[in-house]
Structure formats: C-alpha cells, structure tokens
N, C-alpha and C positions, 0 to 999 in steps of 0.2 A: 577482569577485562584486561586486554592488552594495554589499552590506554583508558584511564578513567578520570573524568573531570566532573565533579559535582559542584554546582553553584558557581560555575565559571562565569567571568565577565571579561569580554574583550579578548577571548582566546582564539587564536587561529592555528589550526593544524593543517599543514600543506605538505604535499609530496611525502606522505608517510606510508610505509609498508608494514602491515601487520599480518602475520601468517603463523600457522601451526600452533595456535593457542587453544586451550581446552574450553574456554567459555566465549564471551563476546569479544569482538575485535576492538572497536572504538566506542566509548560511551560518553556522551555529554548529557547530563541530567540537570534539570532546573537551571539551565544556562541562559545567558543573555548576550546579545551582540557578539556572537561567536560563530566560527565557521570550521567546516571540514572540507578541504578542497584537494582535488587532484591526487587522491590517495588510493591505495589498493588494499583490500582485505580479502584474504582467501584461506581456505583450509582451517577454519575455526569451528569449535564445537557447537556454538550457539549462534546468536545474531551477529551480523556483520557490523553495522553502524546503528547506534541508538542516539537520537537527538531529540530532546524535549526542552521546551522553554516557553514561558508565557502562561497567563492565567485567564481562563474563560470568564470567571466570575467578575473580574475587573476589566477585561479586555486589554490587559497589559501585554504588550508584544514581546515575544522572545527575540525576534530579529535574528534568527539563526539562518545560516546558509550552508547547505550540504550540496556540493557542486563538483561535477567532473570526476567522480570517484568510480572505481571499478570494484564491485563486490561479487565474489563468485565462490562456488564450492564451500558453502557455509552450512550450518546445521548438521554437522557431521556426527555430533554426539546426541543432542536432543533434536529430534527430527521434525517436530511440529511447533508452530507458533514461535519460531526463531527466524525472523525475516532478514532479508538482506539489509533493509532500512526500516527501523522502527521509529515512528514519528509521533509527536504530540506537541500541543501548545497552541500559540496564537501568532499569526503573522510571520511564519517561517517559510523558507524557500528551499525546495528540493529540485535541482535542475541538472540536466545533462549527466546523470549517473547511469551506469550500466550495471544491472543486477541480473545474475544468471546462474543456472545450474544448481537448483536446490529442490528438496522434496516437498516443500510447502510454499509459504508466501514469499513474494518479492518485497512488497511494501505492506506494512501492517501498522495500524495505529488509530488515534482518535477514538471517538465513540466509547466502546466498552473499556478501552485500555487507557486513554489519556484524554485531556481536553483536545479539541480539534476545531479551531475557528480561524477562518481567513488564511489558510495555508495554500501555497502555490506549488504544484507538481508539474514540471514543464520539461519537455524534451528528454525524458528518461527512456531508456530501453530496458524492458523486462523480458527475459528469454529463458525458456526451458525450465518451467516452474510447476509445482504441485504434482510432480510425477508419481509420488508415493501416496497421495491423499485423495479424499473425496470431499464433496461439499466445501470447496475451498476456492481461493482466488489468487491470481497473480498480484493484484492490488486489492487489499481487503480493508474495509472499515465497517463498523456496526454500531447501531444505536440501542442495543438490547437493554441496557441498564437505565434507560430513561433519558439519555442525552441526545436522542435522535433529533429533536426539534431545536436544541440549543447549540449544537455543534454545526455551524452554518458557514456558508460563503467560502467553502474550499473549492479550488479550481484544479482540474486535471486537464492539461492542454498540451497537444502536440507530442504526446508520448507514443512509443511503439511497444505493444505488448504481444508477444509471440510464443507459440508452442506451449500453451497452457493446457495440459491434458494429463490424465492419469495413464501411465504406461506400465505400472508395476502390478496391476490387478486390484480388484475392488472387493473381494469377499462377497458378502450377501447384498450389499447396497449398491445401487447403480451410481456410477460416478457422475458428479455434476460440478465441473471445474470451470470457473469463469475467468476471463481476462481481467475484468473489473467486477468486483463484488461489493455492492453497497447494500448491506444486510440490515434487517430489523428496523426499518423506517428511517434509515439515514437520510437526511434531508438537506435541501438547498445546496446541492453540488452543481457546479457547471462542468460538464464533460464535453470538451470541444476539440475537434480537429485531431483526434487520436486515430491510430491504426491498430486494429486487432487482426492478427494473422494466425491462422491455424490454432484457434482456441475452440474448446468444446462449446462454450457459450461466450460470445463476445463481451457483452455487458449485461449485468444483472442489477435490477433495481427492486429491492425488497420492501415495497411499500414506500413510506416517506412522502414528503411534500416538496413541491417547488424544485425538483430536480430537472435540470435541462440537459438533454443529450443531443448535441447539435454538430452536424458536419463531420461525423466520424466515418472512417472507412473500415469495412469488414471484408476479410478475404479468408475463404476456406474455414468458416466458423459453422459448426453444426446448427446452432441457433444464434442469430444476430443479436437480438435484444430480447431479454426475458424480463417481464414485469409481473408482480403479483400484489396482493392486497394485504400484506402483513400489517397487523394492527387492527384489522377487522376480523379476518380469519387468518390462520397460519399460512395457508397456501391454497388458493382456489384455481391456480393455473395461470397460463400465459394470456396476455392480451396484446393487441396491436397498438402501436403508438406512432402517430404521424410526425412526431418530433425527431425520429431517428432518420438520419440522412447520411 
C-alpha cells in the first residue's frame, strides 16, 4: 500500500495525496480512534482507501472517521472487488467522500468481507461505477457467509449515487447493476434520504429482515426498487414495497 497502518491507535491522516501506486492507496486495518480526512487517492492498481476497526463479537467500536476524501480512477490493475472505499468494523463513520470512475464497486465491505455493525455512511457521492461488470453495485454489502442477521444497524443517509451501469458489454449474462446492492439477506439497514440517478437499478434488497428504505429519490433508474426472497428461494422475482418513497 502507499500508506499502511496496522493496529493504529489515534492516527490522523489529513490532506494526503497518494497516486500512481501499484496496489492499495491508504490502508488502516484493525485501527481504533483514527481518521483519514481531506485526502486524494487516484490512479492506483487496487483499492483506494481501506478502513477497518472494531469487533462485532464484543461490539467494541473502532471509532474511525473517513471524511472529505476524493478517490477516483482506482482498480487499474485488479479490476474487480477493489473498491474506492473498503469498510468494516463497528461504529465507524464514512462521510462526505467522493468516489468515482471505476470498473466495479465504489463502497464494499461488511457482511462477507468484514464485521459491519452500526456504521454510518452519510453525504457521500458515488459516480460512474460498475461500468465493466455485471451483478454488481455502486455500494455493495452481502450476508452470504451467515452474517446477514448479526451485521445490523448500519445507516446509509443523504448520499448521491449516480451513473451505475455497465457500458463495456455483458457477454452472455444480462447486466444487473445496482446503485445500492444489499445482497444475500443483509439485514437491519436504514436507507434514508438518498438520491439514485441514472442507475440500472436504484436499490436492491436481496432478502433480509428489518431493512427500511425511506424517503429516497430515484431519477432515470430502469428499476426503482428491487426486492426478492433470498433465504427462501434464490430469486423468485420482484415485488412492490410501499416503504419506497
């Protein structure tokens, strides 16, 4: 990584520029009470920023803040599952970041990848993502490995997610690219006051329990809200939900 801090306590990275690196830009792993603020990461081979801290088993908070950063033109070498912001842990805040221009995910974490309890994602902008992939999301989290019902109380609020579409071609499978993709029974998310603009699918809820999708705005989305019953059957199709507003 351009900057790697493992087990950091009380670390603050501010106004940092990382670019033209072959792997990840900035990595905070198993950190506590630390922050990445007002920094820029671009033209890196893998992920832009990785920030994990806190433990779901004990509900120990990481108290990380990732705020005001600009991450763009990343995943130049490894094209998939290398997000602009990789997140995990308990009680962390991801606010006012701009993540744009990448072939796969903007935000990726929790669920299959890391613990993910009580995190806040607020006022971020995700733009021009997933353009080389299918079955993917600008913001993606999943509960496939059995964490769906224990990774809870995450909040996605007042974000803008735009231009999430495949533009490079799909091969044999039809593209299904979502602005927000809560996959494989991801549960107990609050998704409130976000804007989804020019996405193939605005928001996708793949089974799960107690997800609340409230007061969001959808513009030029092929499908506004997609829901299925993963956990009972893999996919029996879409249903209408009157909590979409």
